[in-house]
C-alpha positions in Angstrom: -21.8 16.6 57.9 -20.0 19.2 55.8 -17.1 16.7 55.3 -19.6 14.0 54.2 -21.3 16.4 51.8 -17.9 17.4 50.3 -17.0 13.7 49.9 -20.3 12.8 48.3 -19.9 15.8 45.9 -16.4 14.7 45.0 -17.5 11.1 44.4 -20.4 12.3 42.3 -18.1 14.6 40.2 -15.6 11.8 39.7 -18.4 9.4 38.6 -19.7 12.0 36.2 -16.3 12.5 34.7 -15.7 8.8 34.3 -19.2 8.5 32.7 -18.3 11.3 30.3 -15.0 9.7 29.4 -16.7 6.3 28.9 -19.3 8.1 26.6 -16.6 9.6 24.5 -14.8 6.3 24.3 -18.0 4.8 23.0 -18.5 7.6 20.5 -15.0 7.9 19.1 -13.1 4.6 19.8 -15.5 1.7 20.2 -16.7 -0.1 17.1 -20.1 1.5 16.3 -21.8 3.6 13.7 -20.3 7.1 13.7 -23.4 9.1 13.1 -22.0 12.2 14.7 -19.7 12.8 11.7 -22.8 13.7 9.6 -23.3 16.7 11.9 -19.8 18.0 11.4 -19.5 21.4 9.7 -15.9 20.4 8.8 -16.8 17.7 6.3 -18.4 18.8 3.1 -21.5 17.1 1.9 -19.9 14.9 -0.8 -17.5 13.4 1.7 -20.3 11.0 2.6 -21.2 10.4 -1.0 -17.6 9.1 -1.6 -18.0 6.7 1.3 -21.4 5.3 0.2 -20.0 2.8 -2.3 -21.1 -0.7 -3.0 -18.7 -3.5 -3.8 -20.0 -3.9 -7.4 -16.9 -2.2 -8.8 -14.7 -4.7 -7.1 -16.4 -7.5 -9.0 -15.8 -5.6 -12.2 -12.0 -5.9 -11.5 -12.3 -9.6 -10.4 -11.2 -8.7 -6.9 -10.7 -11.6 -4.6 -11.3 -11.5 -0.9 -8.2 -12.3 1.2 -7.4 -12.5 4.9 -4.5 -12.3 7.4 -4.3 -12.8 11.1 -3.2 -9.9 13.2 -0.4 -10.3 15.8 -3.1 -10.1 18.5 -5.5 -12.5 17.0 -7.9 -10.6 14.9 -9.0 -12.0 11.5 -8.4 -9.1 9.0 -10.1 -8.9 5.7 -9.2 -7.3 2.4 -9.7 -7.2 -1.4 -6.9 -7.9 -3.8 -6.9 -6.9 -7.5 -4.3 -8.4 -9.9 -2.6 -5.9 -12.2 -0.1 -6.1 -14.9 2.3 -8.9 -13.9 5.2 -7.3 -15.8 4.9 -3.9 -14.0 6.1 -5.4 -10.7 4.3 -2.8 -8.4 1.7 -3.2 -5.7 -0.1 -0.5 -3.8 -1.8 -1.0 -0.4 -4.5 1.6 0.1 -5.7 2.4 3.6 -9.2 3.9 4.1 -10.2 6.5 6.7 -12.0 6.6 10.0 -15.4 4.8 10.0 -14.8 3.7 6.4 -14.1 0.4 4.6 -12.2 -0.9 1.6 -15.0 -0.2 -0.9 -14.7 3.5 -0.1 -11.3 3.6 -1.8 -12.8 3.0 -5.3 -11.4 6.2 -6.9 -7.9 5.8 -5.6 -7.9 2.1 -6.5 -9.0 2.8 -10.1 -6.2 5.4 -10.3 -3.7 2.7 -9.7 -5.5 -0.1 -11.6 -5.4 1.9 -14.8 -1.6 2.1 -14.5 -1.3 -1.6 -14.1 -0.7 -1.9 -10.3 -1.7 -4.8 -8.2 -4.0 -3.3 -5.5 -4.6 -4.5 -2.0 -7.5 -2.8 -0.1 -7.7 -3.9 3.6 -10.5 -3.3 5.9 -8.9 -1.8 9.0 -9.5 -3.6 12.3 -12.9 -2.6 13.7 -14.1 -1.7 10.2 -15.8 -3.5 7.3 -15.4 -7.3 7.4 -12.3 -7.2 9.7 -12.6 -8.3 13.3 -12.0 -5.9 16.2 -14.2 -4.0 18.6 -12.2 -0.7 18.7 -10.5 1.7 16.4 -6.8 2.2 16.8 -6.3 5.4 14.8 -3.3 3.8 13.1 -1.4 2.8 16.2 -2.4 -0.9 16.3 -3.2 -0.9 12.6 0.5 -0.2 11.8 1.3 -3.7 12.8 -1.6 -5.0 10.8 -0.2 -3.3 7.7 3.2 -4.9 8.3 1.3 -8.2 8.2 -0.4 -7.1 4.9 3.0 -6.1 3.4 4.4 -9.5 4.4 1.3 -11.2 2.7 2.2 -9.4 -0.5 5.9 -10.3 -0.1 5.1 -14.0 0.0 3.1 -13.8 -3.2 5.0 -11.0 -5.1 8.6 -11.2 -3.7 10.0 -9.0 -6.4 7.4 -6.3 -6.4 7.9 -2.7 -5.2 5.3 -1.9 -2.6 3.7 1.5 -2.2 1.6 2.5 0.9 -1.1 5.1 0.2 -3.5 6.2 2.9 -6.3 8.8 3.3 -7.2 10.5 6.6 -6.9 7.8 9.4 -5.5 5.6 6.7 -2.7 8.2 6.1 -1.9 8.2 9.8 -1.8 4.4 9.5 0.7 4.3 6.7 2.9 6.9 8.3 3.1 4.9 11.5 3.7 1.8 9.5 6.6 3.5 7.7 8.4 3.9 11.0 8.3 0.2 11.9 11.8 -1.3 11.9 10.4 -4.7 10.9 8.9 -3.4 7.7 10.0 -5.2 4.5 12.5 -3.5 2.2 10.0 -4.1 -0.6 8.2 -1.0 0.6 9.6 1.9 -1.5 7.4 4.9 -0.9 4.6 6.3 1.1 1.7 8.6 0.1 0.0 10.3 3.0 -3.2 12.2 2.2 -4.6 14.4 5.0 -3.1 12.6 8.1 -3.3 14.1 11.5 0.0 14.8 13.2 -0.9 13.5 16.6 -4.2 12.1 18.0 -4.4 14.1 21.3 -4.4 17.5 19.8 -6.8 16.4 17.0 -9.4 15.1 19.5 -9.0 18.2 21.7 -9.6 20.3 18.6 -12.7 18.3 17.6 -14.0 18.2 21.2 -14.1 22.0 21.1 -15.4 22.2 17.5 -18.3 19.7 18.0 -19.1 19.9 21.7 -17.7 23.3 22.8 -15.8 21.5 25.5 -12.2 22.1 26.7 -9.5 19.5 26.3 -9.1 18.9 30.1 -10.1 16.7 31.7 -12.0 14.7 29.0 -9.2 14.0 26.5 -6.7 12.6 29.1 -9.5 10.7 30.9 -10.8 9.2 27.6 -7.2 8.3 26.7 -6.8 6.5 30.0 -10.0 4.5 29.4 -8.8 3.7 25.9 -5.5 2.5 27.3 -7.4 0.1 29.6 -9.9 -1.1 27.0 -8.0 -1.0 23.7 -4.4 -1.1 24.8 -3.1 2.3 23.6 -3.2 5.9 24.7 -3.8 8.9 22.5 -0.2 9.8 22.9 0.8 6.5 21.3 -1.2 7.3 18.1 1.2 10.0 17.0 2.4 9.8 13.3 4.8 12.7 13.9 6.8 10.5 16.2 7.0 7.7 13.6 8.0 9.8 10.6 11.0 11.0 12.6 12.4 7.4 12.4 11.2 6.5 9.0 13.6 6.5 6.1 11.0 5.9 3.4 10.4 8.7 0.8 7.1 10.2 1.8 4.8 12.5 -0.1 2.5 14.5 2.2 -0.8 15.7 0.7 -3.4 17.8 2.4 -6.3 20.0 1.5 -5.7 23.7 1.8 -9.2 24.2 3.3 -9.2 21.2 5.6 -10.8 22.1 8.9 -11.5 18.6 10.1 -7.8 17.7 10.3 -6.3 21.2 10.2 -4.0 21.9 7.3 -1.4 23.1 9.8 -0.8 19.4 10.8 0.7 18.5 7.4 3.4 21.2 7.9 4.3 19.7 11.3 4.6 16.2 9.7 6.6 17.5 6.8 9.0 19.4 9.0 9.6 16.5 11.3 9.9 13.7 8.7 13.4 12.3 8.6 13.4 10.7 5.2 13.2 12.2 1.7 9.9 14.1 1.6 7.6 16.0 -0.7 4.6 18.3 0.1 1.5 18.9 -2.0 -1.2 21.2 -0.6 -4.4 21.3 -2.7 -5.9 24.7 -2.6 -9.6 24.7 -2.0 -9.8 21.1 -1.0 -11.6 20.1 2.2 -10.9 16.9 4.2 -10.4 13.8 2.2 -11.2 15.6 -1.1 -7.8 16.5 -2.5 -8.1 13.9 -5.2 -11.6 14.9 -6.2 -10.7 18.6 -6.2 -7.9 18.3 -8.8 -7.6 14.7 -9.9 -5.1 15.2 -12.8 -2.6 17.1 -10.7 -3.1 14.7 -7.8 -2.2 11.8 -10.1 0.7 13.6 -11.6 2.1 14.3 -8.1 1.6 10.7 -6.9 3.0 8.9 -9.9 5.9 11.3 -10.3 6.8 10.6 -6.6 6.5 6.9 -7.1 8.6 6.8 -10.3 11.4 8.6 -8.5 11.5 6.1 -5.7 10.5 2.6 -7.0 
């Protein structure tokens, strides 16, 4: 009887852990509203104001809706804004976790006023793009190669810049390490990327739920591998920047407690190509541009002018 009780207890514990892992997959990875973010003490109040943007401004710039097909069959959506045809520069701007193309209004306007063509994709599992999960940049990196190629077919002589914020920054960093990436891509701007997904989720699990890393992070990673085709170890920008040769400017908020500022120093240290570092004192997550817009623009356009 004792053996049967021990077995029953073990089965119940295993079932409970699998249930917990499935729950956290649904919360963090599965395509669904991310209401839990609004309870995060690590995101300042106006973070959500920046993400509550309609598409009216896109009509003001005569943005057109465009699509590409991902290598694994998803229809991906984006907006494209024509700039100064004589400038010969296009920027692809990647939004963050649980966001969409419209959220990148301020960054898009920063480039539009300089005459850039601007492409604003909806990441897979976001906005109008297909997909039932979030890849934290790992699968999205191949999607961005497809978007780069889309630009290349239409603007074969343009210099292309990749600029991402938060998860979008992780996406462009991982894209930069792709060996199939077009030589038209000349520079990368990474604003508040995580260095690797496993430690970030472990950090947030403790911050939000007061739970330890083990066993939920590796268990949820295994479930993600089965359901979405990648593990948390795969989504590791720090591994990709070690093989990227693209000039990369790393930006991070000095007061970022959602993606700890320490992560930008790890990325910067490990990056193999030419690199720059701009830490914005007093800026929380995703708010470096809004904290000091003039210096942010000066840093970004100085970096681009040196490399494209």
